[in-house]
Each structure stands twice: as structure tokens, then as C-alpha cells.
N, C-alpha and C positions, 0 to 999 in steps of 0.2 A: 578642417576644411568643410565647407557646406556647398552642395550643388543643388540647383533647382532648374527644372525644365519648364519653360513657359510656352503654352500653345497660343499663338497669335490668331488662331481660327481662320487662317488664310492659306494654310498649307506650309507656313513657315513657323519655325520654333526659335525661341531664345534660350540660351544656357547662361545661367548666372552662377559664378563661383565666388565664394567668400574665402579669403585666405588669412590666416593668422601670421604674425610677424615671422615666426620661425619657418612657416611654410613658404613664405615669399623668398626667404634665403635659400631653401631647398629647391624651389622652382628656378631661381636664377642659376644655381649650380647645375641643375638638370639641363637648362637651356644652353648654358656654356658648354656642357659636355656634348649635347646634341650637335652644336655647331662644329665641333672638332671631330666627333665620332661618325657623324652622318648616319646615325642609327635611329632609335626611337625610345620613348618611355611612356608610361601610363599614369593617370590618376585612376585609382581603382577603389570601388566600394567594398565594404565587408559583406554586402548582399544580405543585410538583415533589415527587418522592418517591412513596411508596406510596398516597397519598390521605389523606383526612381532612376536616377542616373547611376549606372553600374560601372561604366568604364569610359574613359576619355584617353585616346591615344594621340601623342604628339610624335610626328616623324619628320625627318629631314626631307624637304621638297626640293627637287632639282630645278634649275632655272628654266628648263624646257617645258615644264608643266604649267598650265594656266592656273589662275587663282579665282576663288569665288568668295573670299572674305578679305577685309582690310583691317588694319589696326587703327583704332580711333580713340579719342578721349583724353589726350594729353593737354 
């Protein structure tokens, strides 16, 4: 997996994630588990090298909370 952070120089940032085929399968399984467990999971770095994205957490969001992102690109 490869993660990159992009600074748009506007106060906003982009996060790009590259996934290998087997990682896509693991992500689908983790998302399915998240849907039923209503818990959370992480993408986590080994924290080696020059720095960058260290951790991304996915958690179950209840319907009563607002949203600030949407899924696009299909």
C-alpha cells in the first residue's frame, strides 16, 4: 500500500492511497466487518523513513452525525 498527502496550499489536503489486489480484498473484508461490528480499523505505517502518513482510522459513523466527505469516482 502507498499513501501520499497532497497540500493544496488552500488549507485543504488530499490523501492518495494506492492498493494492491490483495489489499483491496483485505479492505473489503475490513469494511464488511466494520458494517456488522460497528467498531473501527486502521491503515498504519511502519513509521520508517522521512515521515508522511502514519495512521488512517476508519470507524462506524452513526446516522445522527453530519458528513464532510462523499464517495465519488465510479
